[in-house]
C-alpha positions in Angstrom: -38.9 69.4 161.5 -40.2 71.0 164.7 -42.4 74.1 164.3 -41.7 76.9 166.7 -44.5 79.5 167.0 -43.6 82.9 168.4 -46.6 84.9 169.6 -45.7 88.5 169.4 -42.9 90.4 167.6 -42.0 92.9 170.3 -38.6 93.0 172.1 -38.6 89.5 173.4 -40.2 87.9 170.3 -38.0 89.8 167.9 -34.7 88.9 169.6 -35.9 85.3 170.1 -36.5 84.9 166.4 -33.4 86.8 165.5 -31.1 84.5 167.6 -33.0 81.3 166.6 -32.3 82.2 162.9 -28.6 82.6 163.8 -28.1 79.6 166.0 -30.4 76.9 164.5 -28.8 74.6 161.9 -30.4 74.3 158.5 -33.5 72.1 158.8 -33.3 71.9 162.6 -36.5 73.8 163.2 -39.1 76.0 161.4 -39.8 79.5 163.0 -43.0 81.4 162.6 -43.6 84.9 164.1 -47.2 86.1 164.4 -47.9 89.7 165.3 -50.7 92.1 164.2 -48.0 94.6 163.2 -45.3 94.0 160.6 -42.7 95.8 162.8 -41.2 95.9 166.2 -41.4 99.2 168.1 -38.5 100.5 170.1 -40.7 102.0 172.9 -38.0 104.0 174.7 -38.1 106.3 171.7 -41.8 107.0 171.8 -41.5 110.2 174.0 -38.9 111.5 171.6 -41.1 110.7 168.6 -43.9 112.6 170.4 -41.5 115.5 170.7 -40.3 115.4 167.1 -36.7 114.5 168.1 -36.8 111.0 166.5 -38.4 110.2 163.1 -41.3 107.7 163.6 -40.0 105.1 161.1 -36.6 105.2 162.7 -38.1 103.9 166.0 -39.5 100.7 164.4 -37.8 97.7 162.8 -39.4 95.8 160.0 -39.8 92.1 160.9 -39.6 90.8 157.3 -36.4 92.7 156.6 -34.5 91.4 159.6 -36.0 88.0 160.3 -35.5 86.6 156.9 -35.2 83.0 158.1 -38.6 83.1 159.8 -42.1 83.1 158.4 -43.9 86.3 159.3 -47.7 86.3 159.7 -49.3 89.7 160.2 -52.3 88.7 162.2 -53.5 88.3 165.8 -53.3 85.1 167.9 -56.7 85.1 169.5 -56.5 81.8 171.3 -54.0 79.1 172.3 -54.9 75.5 173.1 -51.6 74.0 174.2 -53.3 70.6 175.0 -53.8 70.2 171.2 -50.8 72.4 170.3 -53.0 74.7 168.2 -53.3 78.5 168.0 -56.1 80.5 166.4 -54.8 83.0 163.9 -57.1 85.9 163.1 -56.1 88.2 160.2 -57.5 91.6 159.7 -59.2 90.4 156.5 -60.5 86.9 156.0 -61.5 84.1 158.3 -59.6 82.8 161.3 -57.7 79.5 161.0 -56.0 77.0 163.3 -52.2 76.7 163.2 -50.5 73.7 164.7 -47.1 73.9 166.4 -44.6 71.8 168.3 -43.1 74.5 170.5 -44.8 77.8 171.5 -43.1 81.0 172.6 -45.4 83.5 174.2 -44.0 87.1 173.9 -47.2 89.0 173.3 -46.1 91.9 175.5 -48.4 94.3 177.3 -51.1 96.8 176.6 -52.1 100.0 178.4 -53.9 99.4 181.7 -56.8 101.8 182.3 -59.5 102.2 185.0 -63.2 102.8 184.5 -62.9 106.6 184.9 -65.6 108.4 183.0 -64.3 110.0 179.7 -60.9 108.3 179.6 -61.8 105.7 177.0 -63.4 108.5 174.8 -60.9 111.3 175.3 -57.4 110.0 176.2 -54.7 108.5 174.1 -52.0 106.1 175.2 -48.3 106.0 174.5 -47.6 102.4 173.8 -47.5 102.5 170.0 -45.7 104.5 167.3 -49.1 105.6 165.9 -50.0 107.1 169.3 -46.7 108.9 169.6 -47.2 110.4 166.1 -50.7 111.5 167.0 -49.5 113.2 170.2 -46.9 115.2 168.3 -49.3 116.1 165.5 -52.1 117.2 167.9 -49.7 119.3 170.0 -48.4 121.1 166.9 -51.9 121.5 165.3 -53.2 123.0 168.6 -50.5 125.7 168.5 -51.6 126.5 164.9 -55.2 126.8 166.0 -54.5 128.7 169.2 -52.4 131.3 167.5 -55.4 132.5 165.5 -57.7 132.8 168.5 -58.0 135.6 171.1 -57.3 134.9 174.8 -60.1 132.9 176.4 -61.4 129.5 177.3 -61.2 128.0 173.8 -57.5 129.0 173.4 -56.7 127.9 177.0 -58.2 124.4 176.3 -56.0 124.0 173.2 -52.9 125.0 175.1 -53.5 122.9 178.2 -51.9 119.4 178.0 -52.4 116.6 180.6 -50.4 113.4 181.2 -51.7 110.8 183.6 -49.1 108.6 185.3 -45.8 109.6 186.9 -43.7 106.5 186.1 -40.8 106.6 183.7 -42.9 106.6 180.5 -45.2 109.4 181.8 -42.4 111.7 183.0 -40.4 111.3 179.8 -43.4 112.0 177.7 -44.4 114.9 179.9 -41.0 116.5 179.9 -40.4 115.9 176.1 -43.8 117.5 175.3 -43.0 120.5 177.5 -39.6 120.8 175.7 -41.3 120.8 172.3 -43.9 123.3 173.4 -41.3 125.7 174.7 -39.3 125.5 171.5 -42.3 126.4 169.4 -42.9 129.8 171.0 -40.4 131.6 168.8 -42.6 130.7 165.8 -45.8 132.0 167.4 -45.5 135.6 168.3 -49.1 135.8 169.5 -48.5 133.2 172.2 -46.4 133.5 175.3 -44.9 131.1 177.8 -47.6 131.7 180.3 -50.3 130.8 177.8 -49.2 127.1 177.9 -50.1 124.8 180.7 -48.8 121.3 181.4 -50.3 119.1 184.1 -49.1 115.6 185.2 -51.4 113.6 187.5 -49.9 111.0 189.7 -51.9 109.0 192.3 -48.8 108.2 194.4 -46.8 110.6 196.6 -43.8 110.5 194.3 -42.7 110.1 190.7 -40.3 107.7 189.0 -40.0 104.9 191.6 -37.0 103.5 189.5 -34.8 106.3 190.8 -33.9 107.6 194.3 -36.2 110.0 196.1 -33.6 112.7 195.9 -33.3 112.3 192.1 -37.1 112.4 191.8 -37.2 115.6 193.7 -34.6 117.1 191.4 -36.8 116.1 188.4 -39.9 117.8 190.1 -37.9 121.0 190.7 -36.6 121.0 187.1 -40.1 120.5 185.7 -41.5 123.3 187.9 -38.8 125.7 186.7 -39.9 124.9 183.1 -43.5 125.8 183.9 -44.9 122.2 184.3 -47.1 121.3 187.2 -47.1 117.9 188.8 -50.1 116.9 191.0 -49.0 114.2 193.5 -51.3 112.2 195.6 -54.0 113.1 193.1 -56.4 110.9 191.1 -58.2 111.7 187.9 -61.9 111.2 188.6 -63.4 112.3 185.3 -62.4 113.4 181.8 -65.8 113.6 180.2 -65.7 115.9 177.2 -62.1 116.9 178.0 -63.1 118.4 181.3 -60.5 117.2 183.8 -61.8 116.6 187.3 -59.3 115.7 190.1 -59.7 114.1 193.5 -58.4 117.4 195.0 -61.5 119.2 193.7 -59.6 121.0 190.9 -61.0 121.0 187.4 -60.1 122.5 184.1 -60.5 121.7 180.4 -57.9 120.1 178.1 -57.8 119.1 174.4 -55.1 116.5 175.0 -55.0 113.8 177.7 -52.1 111.3 177.4 -52.5 108.1 179.5 -49.4 106.4 180.8 -50.6 105.0 184.1 -49.5 101.4 183.9 -49.6 98.3 181.7 -51.1 94.9 181.9 -50.3 91.6 180.2 -51.7 91.1 176.7 -55.4 89.9 177.0 -54.6 87.0 174.6 -53.8 85.0 177.7 -57.4 85.0 178.7 -58.0 82.6 175.8 -55.4 80.0 176.6 -55.0 76.9 178.7 -51.5 77.9 179.7 -51.1 78.7 183.4 -51.3 82.4 184.5 -50.9 84.1 187.8 -53.2 86.5 189.7 -52.2 89.6 187.6 -52.9 87.7 184.3 -49.3 87.1 183.4 -47.9 83.8 182.1 -46.2 81.7 184.8 -42.6 81.1 184.0 -39.6 79.7 185.8 -36.1 81.2 185.8 -35.1 79.4 182.7 -38.1 80.9 180.9 -40.1 77.7 180.5 -43.8 77.9 181.4 -44.7 76.2 184.7 -47.8 75.4 186.6 -48.8 76.9 190.0 -47.0 73.9 191.6 -43.8 74.6 189.6 -44.2 71.7 187.2 -42.8 72.5 183.8 -45.3 72.6 180.9 -43.5 70.8 178.0 -42.8 72.8 174.9 -44.0 76.2 176.2 -41.9 79.2 176.8 -42.5 82.8 177.9 -40.6 86.1 178.3 -41.1 89.8 178.3 -43.9 91.9 179.7 -46.5 89.1 179.3 -44.6 86.8 181.6 -44.0 86.7 185.4 -40.3 85.7 185.3 -38.5 85.3 188.7 -35.8 87.9 189.4 -33.0 85.9 190.8 -31.0 89.0 191.7 -33.7 90.1 194.3 -34.1 93.4 192.7 -37.5 92.9 191.1 -41.0 93.9 192.3 -42.7 91.1 194.2 -39.9 88.8 193.3 -40.4 89.1 189.5 -38.5 91.0 186.7 -40.0 94.4 186.1 -41.5 95.0 182.6 -38.9 96.9 180.8 -36.7 96.7 177.7 -33.6 95.6 179.6 -35.2 92.4 180.7 -37.2 91.7 177.5 -34.2 91.9 175.2 -32.0 89.8 177.4 -34.7 87.2 178.0 -35.4 86.9 174.3 -31.8 86.2 173.6 -31.5 83.6 176.4 -34.7 82.0 175.5 -33.5 81.4 171.9 -30.3 79.8 173.4 -32.4 77.6 175.7 -34.7 76.4 173.0 -31.8 75.4 170.8 -30.2 73.7 173.8 -33.3 71.7 174.6 -33.7 70.7 170.9 -30.2 69.2 171.2 -30.8 67.5 174.5 -29.0 70.0 176.7 -30.3 71.7 179.8 -31.5 75.4 179.7 -29.8 78.2 181.6 -31.6 80.3 184.2 -32.1 84.0 183.5 -30.4 86.4 185.9 -29.7 90.1 185.2 -29.0 92.8 187.6 -30.6 96.1 186.6 -28.0 98.4 185.1 -29.8 101.5 186.2 -32.4 103.8 184.8 -31.8 106.7 182.4 -34.5 109.2 181.3 -34.6 111.9 178.7 -36.4 115.0 179.9 -36.3 117.2 176.8 -33.4 118.6 174.9 -30.3 118.9 177.1 -32.0 117.5 180.3 -31.8 114.0 181.7 -31.6 111.9 184.8 -29.6 108.7 185.5 -29.7 106.4 188.5 -27.6 103.3 189.2 -27.5 102.3 192.8 -26.4 105.3 194.8 -24.9 107.0 191.7 -27.0 109.7 190.2 -26.3 112.0 187.3 -28.5 114.9 186.4 -28.9 117.5 183.7 -26.9 117.6 180.4 -24.5 114.7 181.2 -27.4 112.4 181.9 -29.1 113.5 178.7 -26.0 112.6 176.7 -25.9 109.2 178.5 -29.6 108.7 177.6 -29.0 109.4 173.9 -25.9 107.4 173.8 -27.4 104.4 175.4 -30.7 104.3 173.5 -29.0 105.3 170.2 -26.9 102.2 170.5 -29.6 100.0 172.0 -32.1 100.4 169.2 -32.0 97.2 167.2 -30.1 96.9 163.9 -27.4 99.1 162.6 -29.4 100.8 159.9 -31.7 102.2 162.6 -28.8 103.3 164.8 -27.3 105.3 161.9 -30.6 106.9 161.0 -31.3 107.9 164.6 -27.9 109.5 165.2 -28.1 111.2 161.8 -31.5 112.9 162.7 -30.1 114.0 166.0 -27.2 115.6 164.3 -29.4 117.3 161.8 -31.7 118.6 164.6 -28.6 120.3 166.2 -27.9 122.0 162.9 -31.4 122.9 161.7 -33.7 122.3 164.8 -36.6 120.0 165.1 -39.2 119.7 162.3 -42.4 121.5 163.4 -44.7 120.4 160.6 -47.9 118.7 161.8 -49.4 116.0 159.6 -52.6 115.6 161.5 -54.5 115.6 158.2 -53.0 112.2 157.5 -55.8 110.7 159.7 -58.2 111.6 156.9 -56.0 111.5 153.8 -59.0 111.4 151.3 -60.7 114.5 152.7 -59.3 117.0 150.2 -59.8 114.6 147.3 -63.4 114.0 148.3 -64.1 117.7 148.7 -63.2 118.5 145.1 -63.9 115.2 143.3 -66.5 115.3 140.6 -69.5 113.1 141.1 -72.1 111.9 138.5 -75.0 114.2 138.2 -78.3 113.0 139.5 -80.4 112.0 136.5 -83.4 114.2 135.9 -86.7 112.5 136.6 -89.1 112.8 133.6 -92.5 113.9 134.8 -95.4 112.2 132.9 -97.2 114.5 130.5 -100.7 115.6 131.6 
């Protein structure tokens, strides 16, 4: 029975395994999914998780619960040798081991791309994982609690000054959602005012949100300015050492929270593989999602999709001729890849991937959104409703859809939950503080 190894349980990997389980006949192939996390994260919800509008566990989908026909291994794939058809599996505990396979599916996704800016690695936090989104929310709420007890001054200003680096979709959504949460908190903190809170977004380019029209991006900038949020265009972060933000414009200020959303790169696992990659480190793939060499020769039994792969965009709408790294493509590529793998197992020809972007929709805080599809733009409350409707239905599995909509309804009735659980990062601290310890035995001094 052929062994299919899926490297990565994100969008593309999850949907590939889900559809393989559905379409493969009993005994036709064995499917194994390897991912360091036991769940798939629905990343479009991360800004709302950071803002307290979506419960963290509702934005993730358990692999074992929904991929019952596949073997799930919670570990990292640290190397791939396709010449021998082996992959090195490295668990969190225990020794690495070699796994053999017949067909490999690389859907390892992407990671945050950073630059060697002093202080960023030590002070900033990304927004690629559910854990990061939770930490952003807890830190923002905890900073309000701390600042409310302090007099006006540099220490309080630092706590209430929030910085986001990167003006793409992820950055703008996170920035706007955090601003929305901060504004909603003021009624609970009478010692703080609107003017005490500062939000800064730093973008190296001359515009934000390249996925929408320039006119729509200008509307977003105006909306953010009206809400007391400042966007620094044509500006680079030059240092963040000790939380002191220094910009290429000469401006500087201190912040207790720096959220980094300035780009992604292919998962570094590809550095330890003999599979062909292109200049940006992504897996080379043809339109039917099979891996190919630089000369376009198909590599037998190797497939790739999602953010980790450079898949040609046959519609002509991609960047540099390739599909952009977003959920729309990853989900659809995963489904088609499963179909193509089943087809090749049965001696049929695979189908080429072609999907015209349906548009871009962003949530910018409660009641505010922006939608762009071609020349059609929708802004404000209608776009926010479209955003919630689309993503509420797009999150995988019906149990998650129901939970997400239920929380949104409850938030309308009772408001967002504003409890910070920052102490969860050190859950044993209280226990250790009061735990009894054995007394140090007295040392008997020798008699004179």
